[in-house]
C-alpha positions as CSV (number, residue, x, y, z in Angstrom):
1,M,41.1,29.4,-57.5
2,K,37.5,28.1,-57.3
3,M,38.4,26.1,-54.3
4,L,39.1,29.2,-52.1
5,P,35.5,30.5,-52.1
6,L,34.3,27.0,-51.4
7,L,36.7,26.6,-48.5
8,L,35.7,30.0,-47.0
9,S,32.0,29.2,-47.3
10,L,32.7,26.0,-45.3
11,L,34.8,27.6,-42.6
12,L,32.8,30.8,-42.0
13,P,29.8,29.1,-40.2
14,F,32.2,27.3,-37.9
15,A,34.0,30.6,-37.1
16,A,30.6,32.2,-36.3
17,V,29.6,29.4,-34.0
18,G,33.0,29.6,-32.2
19,A,32.4,33.3,-31.6
20,E,29.0,32.7,-30.2
21,E,30.1,29.9,-28.0
22,S,32.8,32.0,-26.5
23,G,30.1,34.2,-25.0
24,F,32.3,37.3,-24.6
25,I,30.6,40.7,-25.4
26,P,32.8,43.7,-26.1
27,L,32.3,46.7,-23.8
28,F,34.8,48.9,-25.7
29,N,34.0,49.3,-29.4
30,G,37.4,50.6,-30.4
31,K,35.9,53.8,-31.8
32,D,34.6,56.0,-29.1
33,L,33.5,56.1,-25.4
34,N,29.8,56.6,-26.0
35,D,29.0,53.7,-23.6
36,W,31.2,55.0,-20.9
37,R,31.0,57.9,-18.3
38,I,34.1,59.8,-17.1
39,N,34.5,61.6,-13.8
40,E,36.9,64.4,-12.9
41,N,39.1,64.8,-15.9
42,P,37.7,63.6,-19.3
43,S,40.9,64.5,-21.1
44,S,42.6,61.6,-19.3
45,F,40.9,59.1,-21.7
46,S,41.1,59.1,-25.5
47,V,40.6,56.6,-28.3
48,E,43.5,56.5,-30.8
49,N,43.8,54.0,-33.6
50,G,41.3,51.7,-32.0
51,I,43.0,51.8,-28.6
52,L,41.8,53.3,-25.3
53,V,44.7,55.5,-24.1
54,V,44.7,56.3,-20.4
55,N,47.1,59.2,-19.6
56,G,46.4,62.3,-17.5
57,Q,45.2,63.6,-14.2
58,R,43.4,61.2,-11.8
59,S,40.1,60.1,-13.4
60,H,37.9,57.1,-13.8
61,L,36.0,55.7,-16.8
62,F,32.8,53.8,-15.8
63,Y,31.0,51.5,-18.1
64,N,27.5,52.9,-18.6
65,G,26.3,50.9,-21.7
66,P,23.5,48.4,-22.4
67,V,25.2,45.1,-21.7
68,Q,23.5,43.7,-18.5
69,N,22.3,47.3,-18.1
70,H,25.9,47.9,-16.8
71,D,25.1,45.9,-13.7
72,F,27.2,42.7,-13.2
73,K,27.4,40.2,-10.4
74,N,28.9,36.9,-11.7
75,F,31.1,37.4,-14.8
76,H,34.3,36.6,-16.6
77,L,36.0,39.9,-17.6
78,R,38.9,39.8,-20.2
79,V,41.1,42.8,-20.9
80,E,43.9,43.2,-23.3
81,L,46.3,45.9,-22.3
82,Q,49.9,47.2,-22.1
83,T,51.6,49.4,-19.6
84,H,54.3,51.9,-20.3
85,P,57.3,52.2,-17.9
86,V,56.5,53.4,-14.4
87,S,52.8,53.5,-15.0
88,N,49.8,52.6,-12.8
89,S,46.1,51.9,-13.6
90,G,43.4,49.6,-12.4
91,V,40.2,47.8,-13.4
92,Y,37.4,48.1,-10.9
93,F,34.4,45.8,-10.7
94,H,31.2,45.8,-8.6
95,T,31.5,49.5,-8.5
96,E,29.3,52.5,-9.3
97,F,29.8,56.0,-10.7
98,Q,30.9,58.7,-8.4
99,E,31.8,62.3,-9.2
100,T,35.3,62.5,-7.6
101,G,38.0,60.4,-5.9
102,W,39.0,56.8,-6.0
103,P,35.9,54.6,-6.4
104,S,34.7,53.7,-2.9
105,K,32.5,50.8,-3.9
106,G,33.8,47.5,-5.2
107,F,37.2,46.0,-5.9
108,E,40.2,47.2,-7.8
109,T,42.2,44.8,-9.9
110,Q,45.6,46.5,-9.9
111,V,47.5,47.3,-13.1
112,N,51.1,48.1,-12.4
113,N,54.3,46.4,-13.6
114,T,57.1,48.9,-12.8
115,H,55.4,51.8,-10.9
116,G,56.7,52.5,-7.5
117,D,53.7,51.1,-5.7
118,P,54.8,47.6,-4.6
119,K,51.3,46.2,-5.3
120,K,51.5,44.7,-8.8
121,T,49.2,43.7,-11.7
122,A,46.3,41.4,-11.0
123,G,46.3,41.7,-7.3
124,L,43.1,42.7,-5.5
125,Y,44.1,46.0,-4.1
126,N,44.2,46.1,-0.3
127,I,42.3,42.8,-0.2
128,K,44.8,40.2,-1.6
129,D,47.7,42.0,-3.1
130,N,50.3,40.6,-5.6
131,F,53.9,41.8,-5.1
132,T,55.5,40.3,-8.2
133,A,54.8,41.8,-11.7
134,P,53.3,39.1,-13.9
135,A,53.8,41.1,-17.2
136,E,56.3,43.4,-18.8
137,D,56.0,47.0,-19.9
138,N,55.5,47.8,-23.6
139,K,54.1,44.3,-24.3
140,W,50.5,43.4,-24.7
141,F,49.1,41.0,-22.2
142,V,45.7,39.6,-21.2
143,M,44.3,40.1,-17.7
144,E,41.2,38.2,-16.6
145,V,38.9,38.6,-13.6
146,I,36.4,35.8,-12.9
147,V,33.8,36.3,-10.1
148,E,31.4,33.5,-9.1
149,G,29.5,34.0,-5.9
150,K,32.1,34.7,-3.2
151,H,35.0,33.5,-5.3
152,I,37.4,35.8,-7.3
153,V,40.2,34.6,-9.6
154,T,42.5,36.8,-11.6
155,K,44.8,35.6,-14.4
156,V,47.5,37.1,-16.6
157,D,48.1,35.4,-19.9
158,G,46.3,32.3,-18.6
159,N,48.3,32.0,-15.4
160,V,46.4,32.3,-12.1
161,I,47.7,35.3,-10.1
162,T,45.1,35.8,-7.3
163,D,42.6,33.3,-5.9
164,F,40.4,34.8,-3.2
165,T,37.2,33.7,-1.4
166,E,35.5,36.3,0.5
167,P,34.8,35.2,4.1
168,D,31.3,35.3,5.6
169,P,30.9,37.9,7.0
170,A,33.1,39.9,4.8
171,T,36.0,41.7,6.5
172,P,37.0,44.7,4.3
173,P,39.9,46.9,5.4
174,A,38.9,49.9,7.6
175,N,40.1,52.3,4.9
176,N,38.1,50.5,2.1
177,P,34.8,49.5,3.7
178,G,33.2,49.2,0.3
179,R,35.4,46.4,-0.8
180,V,32.8,43.7,-0.5
181,L,31.3,41.5,-3.2
182,S,27.9,42.7,-4.4
183,H,27.1,43.9,-8.0
184,G,27.8,46.9,-10.2
185,T,29.7,48.1,-13.2
186,F,33.3,48.2,-14.3
187,A,35.7,51.2,-14.3
188,I,39.1,51.9,-15.7
189,Q,41.5,54.0,-13.6
190,G,43.5,56.9,-14.8
191,H,46.1,57.1,-12.0
192,D,48.3,60.1,-12.6
193,P,49.8,62.3,-15.4
194,K,53.1,60.2,-15.5
195,S,51.2,56.9,-16.1
196,K,50.2,55.7,-19.6
197,V,48.3,52.5,-20.0
198,E,46.6,51.3,-23.2
199,Y,43.6,49.0,-23.5
200,R,42.7,47.5,-26.8
201,K,40.0,45.0,-25.7
202,I,37.6,45.0,-22.8
203,E,35.0,42.2,-23.0
204,V,32.8,40.3,-20.6
205,K,31.0,37.0,-20.4
206,P,28.1,37.2,-17.9
207,L,27.9,34.1,-15.7
208,P,24.9,32.6,-14.0
């Protein structure tokens, strides 16, 4: 029995070092939305048993906390989430708070495995879309977004889904002129009342 405390004392420093070396910083604390700002319909977002539940009228949840003063340029974002059947959401980056409507600035990383929209999870909406769902409903998966300079990579469970390099000059679609790489915050999309998506981890590693 005396060996267990000794073993733990030896392992804990290594665990702490591993956590520090990973460099990921939580943006969602699993308790509340104090570091976030909601537009349109606050009731579309709630925290239940440590999980961010997105379900309700169209609304967007913008990160407004202290990490990088909620202003990111190069980063590695990692989100753990699950979709319910026929649900749609999205994760925006390089965006900014706006009172109403779909965010006009920045990119949307699509979240949709079985919703009717043909554009599926981890595509860059209206920029480089993905038409094959890389994950299943009712199962937790990890989605990553990595931005370095003009280069964007998205992954699901470690598999690359989208690899995009923005041309110079940028050529955003006419109906989304704000879809150009710049800098800004993150936002979680509440798409519609029939969609339910849950997020249990939202973390970021700032990059040089």
